[in-house]
Residue frames as qw, qx, qy, qz and C-alpha x, y, z in Angstrom:
[[0.886, -0.342, -0.219, 0.225, 14.65, -23.25, -0.73],
 [0.009, -0.908, 0.333, -0.256, 17.23, -21.46, 1.37],
 [0.731, 0.147, -0.554, 0.370, 20.51, -22.96, 2.47],
 [0.598, -0.655, -0.323, 0.329, 21.53, -22.59, 6.12],
 [0.473, -0.125, 0.070, 0.869, 24.21, -20.15, 4.93],
 [0.019, -0.462, -0.396, -0.794, 21.63, -18.00, 3.13],
 [0.496, -0.727, -0.453, -0.142, 19.40, -18.00, 6.21],
 [0.616, -0.480, -0.177, 0.599, 22.33, -16.96, 8.38],
 [0.308, 0.157, 0.236, 0.908, 23.18, -14.22, 5.86],
 [0.224, -0.647, -0.449, -0.574, 19.60, -12.89, 6.06],
 [0.601, -0.694, -0.364, 0.155, 19.62, -12.91, 9.86],
 [0.588, -0.310, -0.026, 0.747, 22.96, -11.13, 9.97],
 [0.246, 0.095, 0.304, 0.916, 22.29, -8.51, 7.28],
 [0.141, -0.679, -0.597, -0.404, 18.60, -7.68, 7.68],
 [0.205, -0.081, -0.373, 0.901, 18.12, -4.29, 9.33],
 [0.198, 0.588, 0.612, -0.491, 14.42, -3.73, 8.69],
 [0.316, 0.771, 0.019, -0.552, 14.80, -1.76, 5.46],
 [0.057, 0.600, -0.650, -0.463, 17.06, -3.53, 2.99],
 [0.785, 0.197, 0.565, -0.162, 14.86, -6.26, 1.47],
 [0.667, 0.734, -0.057, -0.115, 15.69, -5.18, -2.10],
 [0.097, 0.759, -0.643, 0.032, 19.43, -5.33, -1.40],
 [0.532, -0.255, 0.793, -0.156, 19.14, -8.79, 0.16],
 [0.805, 0.431, 0.355, -0.198, 17.07, -10.03, -2.77],
 [0.517, 0.796, -0.309, -0.057, 19.70, -8.83, -5.19],
 [0.138, -0.646, 0.743, -0.112, 22.56, -10.33, -3.17],
 [0.520, -0.092, 0.836, -0.149, 20.89, -13.75, -3.03],
 [0.208, 0.097, -0.699, -0.677, 19.35, -13.63, -6.54],
 [0.011, -0.438, -0.887, 0.148, 15.86, -14.10, -5.07],
 [0.098, -0.657, -0.411, -0.625, 12.66, -12.10, -5.36],
 [0.122, -0.369, 0.381, -0.839, 11.76, -9.54, -2.71],
 [0.781, -0.273, -0.090, -0.554, 8.63, -11.55, -1.91],
 [0.870, 0.013, -0.470, 0.148, 10.76, -14.64, -1.31],
 [0.341, 0.278, -0.505, 0.743, 13.05, -12.70, 1.02],
 [0.421, -0.351, 0.191, -0.814, 10.07, -11.25, 2.93],
 [0.887, -0.173, -0.281, -0.322, 8.57, -14.73, 3.23],
 [0.754, 0.083, -0.523, 0.389, 11.80, -16.21, 4.58],
 [0.098, 0.317, -0.422, 0.844, 12.33, -13.32, 7.00],
 [0.639, -0.332, 0.002, -0.693, 8.75, -13.79, 8.20],
 [0.918, -0.115, -0.376, -0.060, 9.31, -17.51, 8.76],
 [0.576, 0.167, -0.498, 0.627, 12.48, -16.64, 10.67],
 [0.391, -0.757, -0.493, 0.178, 10.39, -14.28, 12.79],
 [0.431, -0.409, -0.028, 0.804, 12.45, -11.17, 12.07],
 [0.202, 0.456, 0.477, 0.724, 10.59, -9.38, 9.26],
 [0.044, -0.507, -0.396, 0.764, 9.45, -5.87, 10.18],
 [0.299, 0.695, 0.584, 0.294, 6.59, -4.52, 8.12],
 [0.222, 0.212, 0.031, 0.951, 7.07, -0.93, 7.03],
 [0.007, 0.590, 0.592, -0.548, 4.94, 1.43, 9.07],
 [0.262, 0.687, 0.494, 0.464, 2.63, 3.48, 6.91],
 [0.217, -0.450, -0.186, 0.846, 3.21, 7.22, 7.04],
 [0.353, 0.823, 0.391, -0.215, 1.17, 10.03, 5.54],
 [0.566, 0.704, 0.108, 0.416, 2.29, 12.37, 2.77],
 [0.107, -0.914, 0.226, -0.319, 3.71, 14.66, 5.44],
 [0.479, 0.378, -0.717, 0.336, 5.79, 11.81, 6.88],
 [0.367, -0.318, 0.557, -0.674, 3.71, 11.48, 10.04],
 [0.052, 0.171, 0.979, -0.098, 1.89, 8.48, 11.44],
 [0.274, -0.379, -0.497, -0.731, -1.66, 8.75, 10.14],
 [0.129, 0.148, 0.670, -0.716, -4.24, 9.84, 12.70],
 [0.023, -0.478, -0.813, -0.331, -7.89, 8.96, 12.13],
 [0.237, -0.507, -0.140, -0.816, -10.72, 11.43, 12.45],
 [0.739, -0.530, -0.388, -0.151, -12.07, 9.33, 15.33],
 [0.684, -0.197, -0.311, 0.630, -8.75, 9.75, 17.17],
 [0.152, 0.286, -0.003, 0.946, -8.88, 13.51, 16.56],
 [0.495, -0.555, -0.281, -0.607, -12.45, 13.70, 17.87],
 [0.790, -0.422, -0.407, 0.179, -11.46, 11.61, 20.93],
 [0.511, -0.019, -0.221, 0.830, -8.59, 14.02, 21.64],
 [0.122, -0.409, -0.135, -0.894, -10.92, 16.97, 21.21],
 [0.667, -0.546, -0.402, -0.308, -13.47, 15.38, 23.57],
 [0.717, -0.282, -0.386, 0.508, -10.71, 14.93, 26.15],
 [0.258, 0.155, -0.087, 0.950, -9.86, 18.62, 25.87],
 [0.383, -0.411, -0.206, -0.801, -13.53, 19.54, 26.29],
 [0.147, -0.126, 0.832, -0.520, -13.81, 17.05, 29.17],
 [0.751, 0.166, 0.160, -0.619, -16.69, 15.20, 27.56],
 [0.702, 0.016, 0.707, 0.085, -17.33, 11.83, 25.97],
 [0.111, -0.186, 0.642, 0.735, -16.58, 11.40, 22.25],
 [0.076, 0.467, 0.846, 0.247, -20.18, 10.33, 21.61],
 [0.007, -0.780, -0.382, 0.496, -21.28, 13.77, 22.78],
 [0.037, 0.614, -0.355, -0.704, -19.51, 15.12, 19.68],
 [0.601, 0.285, 0.738, 0.114, -21.38, 12.77, 17.35],
 [0.516, 0.802, 0.295, 0.065, -21.11, 13.82, 13.73],
 [0.108, -0.915, 0.298, 0.249, -17.91, 15.81, 14.23],
 [0.610, -0.262, 0.659, 0.354, -15.88, 12.94, 12.77],
 [0.586, 0.596, 0.499, 0.227, -17.38, 13.90, 9.40],
 [0.036, 0.969, -0.094, -0.223, -15.62, 17.28, 9.49],
 [0.687, 0.617, -0.307, 0.231, -12.46, 17.66, 7.41],
 [0.817, -0.228, -0.267, 0.458, -9.28, 16.55, 9.20],
 [0.353, 0.346, -0.100, 0.864, -7.77, 20.00, 8.80],
 [0.392, -0.638, -0.101, -0.655, -10.69, 21.51, 10.74],
 [0.853, -0.474, -0.217, -0.002, -10.32, 18.95, 13.53],
 [0.723, 0.030, -0.190, 0.663, -6.57, 19.56, 13.68],
 [0.089, 0.524, -0.016, 0.847, -7.16, 23.32, 13.80],
 [0.619, -0.651, -0.161, -0.407, -9.57, 22.92, 16.71],
 [0.875, -0.338, -0.183, 0.294, -6.99, 20.90, 18.61],
 [0.523, 0.279, -0.099, 0.799, -4.31, 23.47, 17.80],
 [0.224, -0.691, -0.076, -0.683, -6.57, 26.13, 19.33],
 [0.790, -0.596, -0.059, -0.131, -6.39, 24.14, 22.55],
 [0.023, -0.781, 0.618, -0.086, -2.63, 23.86, 22.18],
 [0.830, -0.169, 0.515, -0.132, -2.90, 20.11, 21.87],
 [0.086, 0.404, -0.815, -0.405, -0.76, 17.83, 19.78],
 [0.802, 0.135, 0.045, -0.580, -3.14, 15.58, 17.88],
 [0.416, 0.305, -0.853, -0.078, -1.29, 12.28, 18.05],
 [0.818, -0.335, -0.362, -0.296, -2.79, 9.17, 19.57]]
């Protein structure tokens, strides 16, 4: 149970990244804080990033970008999505294309 003061504190102090700090300040678990922030409608889920710190791009997205460069439909490149990502990225680099969605 959260008091109105605790709820106000969460609303005021939450910046999208400091769940652990808020949990410590209110002597609550991080899961409890996330739950309350979610019920308040202000919780922001962390966006997953790859090991290189980029937004992950799927092989299907890479093939779709490659198809656009070749001015064809992605289904015309059927099977290419099974190639290693590095190969697909290299092909797009050869076209001078950034491979983000």
